[in-house]
C-alpha positions in Angstrom: 171.2 22.2 24.1 172.5 19.1 22.2 171.6 18.4 18.6 169.4 15.5 19.8 167.3 17.8 22.0 167.0 20.5 19.3 163.2 21.0 18.9 161.7 20.9 15.5 161.3 24.2 13.7 157.6 25.0 12.8 157.6 25.8 9.1 154.9 27.2 6.8 155.2 28.3 3.2 153.1 30.3 0.8 153.6 30.1 -3.0 155.1 26.8 -2.0 156.2 25.3 -5.3 158.5 22.4 -4.9 159.0 23.1 -1.2 162.6 24.0 -1.6 162.7 25.3 2.0 161.8 21.8 3.3 164.5 20.2 1.1 167.0 22.7 2.4 166.2 22.1 6.0 166.4 18.3 5.4 169.8 18.7 3.8 171.0 20.7 6.7 169.6 18.0 9.0 167.4 20.5 10.9 164.4 18.9 12.4 161.2 20.6 11.4 157.4 20.2 11.6 155.7 21.0 8.3 152.7 23.1 9.5 151.3 24.3 6.2 151.8 24.8 2.5 149.8 26.9 0.0 149.8 27.1 -3.8 147.2 27.9 -6.4 148.6 25.4 -8.9 146.9 22.0 -8.6 150.0 20.2 -10.0 152.1 21.8 -7.3 149.6 20.7 -4.6 149.8 17.2 -6.0 153.6 17.2 -5.7 153.4 18.5 -2.2 150.8 16.0 -1.1 152.8 13.1 -2.6 156.0 14.1 -0.9 155.6 16.3 2.2 152.2 15.8 3.7 151.7 19.2 5.5 149.3 19.4 8.3 147.3 21.8 6.1 147.5 22.8 2.5 145.7 25.9 1.4 144.7 26.5 -2.2 145.0 30.3 -2.2 146.6 32.6 0.4 144.5 35.5 -0.9 141.3 33.9 0.3 142.7 32.5 3.6 141.5 34.0 6.8 144.8 34.7 8.6 142.9 35.9 11.7 141.2 32.5 12.1 142.5 30.2 14.8 142.4 27.5 12.1 145.2 29.3 10.2 148.3 28.1 12.1 151.2 30.1 13.4 154.8 29.1 12.6 158.3 30.0 13.5 159.8 30.1 10.0 157.7 31.5 7.1 159.0 31.5 3.6 157.3 32.6 0.4 158.5 33.2 -3.2 155.6 35.5 -4.2 154.9 35.6 -8.0 157.7 37.3 -10.0 155.9 37.7 -13.4 154.5 41.2 -12.5 158.0 42.5 -11.9 160.2 40.3 -14.2 161.8 41.8 -17.3 160.4 38.7 -19.2 156.9 39.8 -18.4 154.7 42.9 -18.8 156.0 44.5 -15.6 152.6 45.6 -14.4 153.7 45.3 -10.8 150.9 45.8 -8.3 148.4 46.4 -11.1 148.8 42.7 -12.0 146.6 40.6 -9.6 149.6 38.4 -9.0 151.5 41.4 -7.8 149.2 42.0 -4.9 150.0 38.5 -3.6 152.8 40.2 -1.7 150.2 41.9 0.5 148.7 38.5 1.2 152.1 37.4 2.5 152.4 40.6 4.5 149.0 40.0 6.0 150.0 36.5 7.2 153.2 37.9 8.7 151.3 40.7 10.5 148.6 38.4 11.8 150.7 35.4 13.0 154.1 37.0 13.6 156.5 34.2 12.7 159.9 34.4 14.3 161.5 34.6 10.9 160.2 35.4 7.4 162.0 35.0 4.1 160.6 36.5 0.9 162.1 36.0 -2.5 161.5 37.6 -5.9 163.3 38.6 -9.1 166.0 41.3 -9.3 163.7 43.6 -11.3 161.6 44.1 -8.2 164.3 46.5 -6.9 164.0 49.0 -9.6 160.4 48.4 -10.9 158.5 51.6 -11.4 161.6 53.6 -10.6 162.1 51.9 -7.3 158.6 52.8 -6.0 157.4 49.2 -5.9 160.3 48.0 -3.8 159.9 51.0 -1.5 156.3 50.1 -0.9 157.3 46.5 -0.2 159.9 47.5 2.4 157.7 50.2 4.0 155.0 47.5 4.5 157.4 45.1 6.1 159.0 47.7 8.3 155.6 48.9 9.4 154.3 45.6 10.6 153.3 46.0 14.3 154.8 49.4 14.3 158.3 48.0 13.7 158.4 44.6 15.5 160.7 43.1 12.9 164.3 43.8 12.0 164.2 43.6 8.2 167.1 43.5 5.6 167.5 42.4 2.1 170.2 41.4 -0.4 170.5 40.5 -4.1 171.9 37.0 -4.3 173.0 35.2 -7.5 172.8 31.4 -7.5 176.1 31.1 -9.4 177.9 32.9 -6.5 176.8 30.2 -4.1 178.1 26.9 -5.5 175.8 26.2 -8.4 176.4 27.2 -12.1 173.2 29.0 -12.8 172.9 32.7 -13.4 169.9 33.5 -11.3 169.7 36.8 -9.4 167.0 37.0 -6.8 166.1 39.5 -4.0 165.9 37.8 -0.6 164.2 39.8 2.1 164.6 38.6 5.7 162.7 39.6 8.8 163.4 38.5 12.4 161.1 39.4 15.3 163.1 41.8 17.5 162.1 40.2 20.7 163.4 36.8 19.4 166.6 38.2 17.8 169.9 37.1 19.1 172.2 38.6 16.4 172.0 40.9 13.4 170.8 39.6 10.1 173.6 38.4 7.9 173.6 37.1 4.4 176.0 34.4 2.9 179.1 35.7 1.3 180.0 34.7 -2.3 182.2 31.8 -3.0 184.2 30.9 -6.2 182.1 30.0 -9.2 182.0 26.3 -10.3 182.0 24.6 -13.7 178.8 23.1 -15.0 180.6 19.9 -16.0 180.0 17.9 -12.8 176.4 19.0 -12.8 175.8 17.3 -16.2 175.5 13.6 -16.9 178.7 12.1 -18.4 179.0 12.0 -22.2 177.8 8.6 -23.5 177.9 9.2 -27.2 180.1 11.8 -28.8 177.9 14.6 -30.2 178.5 16.0 -33.7 177.5 19.2 -35.4 174.6 17.3 -36.8 173.0 16.7 -33.4 170.3 19.3 -33.5 166.7 19.8 -32.3 164.1 18.2 -34.6 163.4 20.2 -37.8 159.8 20.0 -36.7 160.8 22.6 -34.0 161.9 25.1 -36.6 163.0 27.9 -34.3 164.9 25.7 -31.9 166.6 23.9 -34.8 167.7 27.1 -36.4 168.8 28.6 -33.1 171.1 25.7 -32.2 172.5 25.3 -35.7 173.3 29.0 -36.1 174.8 29.3 -32.6 177.0 26.2 -33.1 178.2 27.5 -36.4 178.9 31.0 -34.9 180.9 29.4 -32.0 182.9 27.3 -34.3 183.7 30.3 -36.5 185.0 32.1 -33.4 187.5 29.3 -32.8 185.5 27.7 -30.0 185.0 24.0 -29.6 181.3 23.7 -28.7 181.3 19.9 -28.9 184.0 19.7 -26.3 183.4 22.8 -24.2 180.0 23.3 -22.7 178.0 26.2 -23.9 174.3 26.4 -23.0 171.8 27.8 -25.6 168.4 29.2 -24.9 167.1 27.4 -28.0 163.5 27.7 -27.1 163.4 31.5 -27.4 162.8 33.5 -30.6 165.8 34.0 -32.9 166.2 37.6 -31.8 166.3 36.7 -28.1 168.3 33.5 -28.3 171.3 33.7 -26.0 174.3 31.5 -25.2 176.5 31.3 -22.1 179.6 29.3 -21.4 180.1 26.8 -18.6 176.9 27.6 -16.8 173.2 27.8 -17.5 171.2 31.0 -17.9 168.3 31.6 -15.5 165.9 28.7 -15.7 162.2 29.6 -16.0 158.9 27.8 -16.2 158.8 28.6 -20.0 161.8 26.4 -20.5 160.4 23.4 -18.8 162.0 21.1 -21.4 165.5 22.4 -20.6 168.2 24.5 -22.3 170.5 23.0 -25.0 174.0 21.8 -23.9 176.4 21.9 -26.8 178.8 19.3 -25.4 176.0 16.8 -25.0 174.1 17.5 -28.2 170.8 17.6 -26.4 168.7 19.6 -23.9 169.5 19.4 -20.3 167.5 16.6 -18.6 165.4 16.9 -15.4 168.1 15.6 -13.1 170.6 18.1 -14.6 168.1 20.9 -14.2 167.5 19.9 -10.5 171.2 20.0 -9.8 171.5 23.5 -11.4 168.9 24.5 -8.8 171.0 23.0 -6.0 168.6 20.1 -5.7 168.6 16.3 -6.1 165.9 13.7 -6.6 165.0 13.4 -2.9 161.3 13.2 -3.8 158.8 11.0 -5.6 157.8 12.3 -9.0 154.0 12.4 -9.1 153.5 14.8 -12.0 154.5 14.7 -15.7 158.0 15.6 -16.8 156.7 18.9 -18.2 155.0 19.8 -14.9 158.1 19.0 -13.0 160.2 21.1 -15.4 157.8 24.0 -14.8 158.2 23.6 -11.0 162.0 23.5 -11.3 162.0 26.7 -13.3 159.7 28.4 -10.7 161.6 27.1 -7.7 164.0 28.9 -5.3 167.6 27.8 -5.5 168.2 25.3 -2.7 171.9 26.1 -2.4 171.1 29.7 -1.7 168.3 28.9 0.8 170.6 26.4 2.6 173.4 29.1 3.0 170.8 31.7 4.1 169.2 29.5 6.7 172.6 28.7 8.2 172.8 32.5 8.9 169.2 33.3 10.0 168.1 30.3 12.0 170.6 30.9 14.8 170.0 34.7 14.6 166.4 34.0 15.9 167.4 31.3 18.4 166.3 28.3 16.2 168.3 25.1 15.5 170.6 26.0 18.3 173.0 23.2 19.3 172.8 21.7 15.9 175.9 22.0 13.6 174.8 23.7 10.4 177.4 22.7 7.8 177.7 24.9 4.7 178.5 22.1 2.2 178.7 24.6 -0.6 181.4 26.8 0.9 183.2 23.7 2.1 183.7 22.6 -1.5 182.1 19.2 -0.7 179.5 19.4 -3.5 180.0 17.3 -6.6 176.4 16.6 -7.3 177.0 14.5 -10.5 179.8 12.4 -9.0 178.8 12.2 -5.3 175.3 13.0 -4.5 173.9 11.4 -7.6 176.5 8.6 -7.4 177.6 9.0 -10.9 181.2 8.9 -12.1 182.7 10.4 -15.2 184.1 7.9 -17.6 187.9 7.6 -17.7 187.7 7.7 -21.5 185.6 10.5 -22.9 184.2 9.6 -26.4 184.6 13.1 -27.7 187.6 13.7 -30.0 190.5 15.8 -28.8 190.4 18.0 -31.9 187.0 19.2 -33.2 
């Protein structure tokens, strides 16, 4: 089968968010038919309607009748079910949190419609929540669908190990219908970590130690000022070397990482602080650190887009995972699936976004 004759993959997503799966398929040049989306957030639905135009868009998977013929079947089903019930940043109520039971809504769809492939994503904490009992229930539920019609496997993947400088550990669970399966489930291997520099806009004006958040934002101002002073006292050059500060957190929880960004979340919709830029990361930089680019029309406020970026799946990880699992279920056969991340062909700031670093950097050599 030639690439031109490759039929479109029928795709449906729940907890759809920014529709990272569709952006990943587009970047891989895999033809697809967008069958349905679903999200409870009206801002997300507005983003989806303005950019992807699914055949159907459901407001809530928990109220959807999956047995109805009006609920469509798909070949590829992807859902990043809510992480807050399991995240270390939340109350960790698990299935006692109403958002925690959304997983069972996803499982009901899979059981009813039997997609060829399903991919589910959640935070690392899901693995050991409640002493591992929660994850055991999740896997038992998926293994038990149709008395075992799916091959199911999982792996913990970190965004920073797949071509993008963001520390973001997520559990990816993959299922393939056994009667569609052509090869075993495989996950992408890690590749060398990359610097955040080409993911950030070039320096236009040299920052100084006085470039701080507004004093009206007292906690953020103190967090950046204290961290910059601590770094300088250690002999670091934070105005030249990029450190990223979680300046929006409390003073006690404020953290700093070098040459990458910590896990981005919806609560940091305005971006983390970059010491070498003297400002928070902007939306384009945040997108790049999720493996994305502006391939969509912005139809929401900057804040709402920042929230969606923090909630999204990492596109680089999904691309590399889809390269493995689509052929394993007999999808996208005959189409070359190029792993641009492993090939080292990704310089988002310089190539994809068509920006070039200045030959003369305005920052001083000695700080």
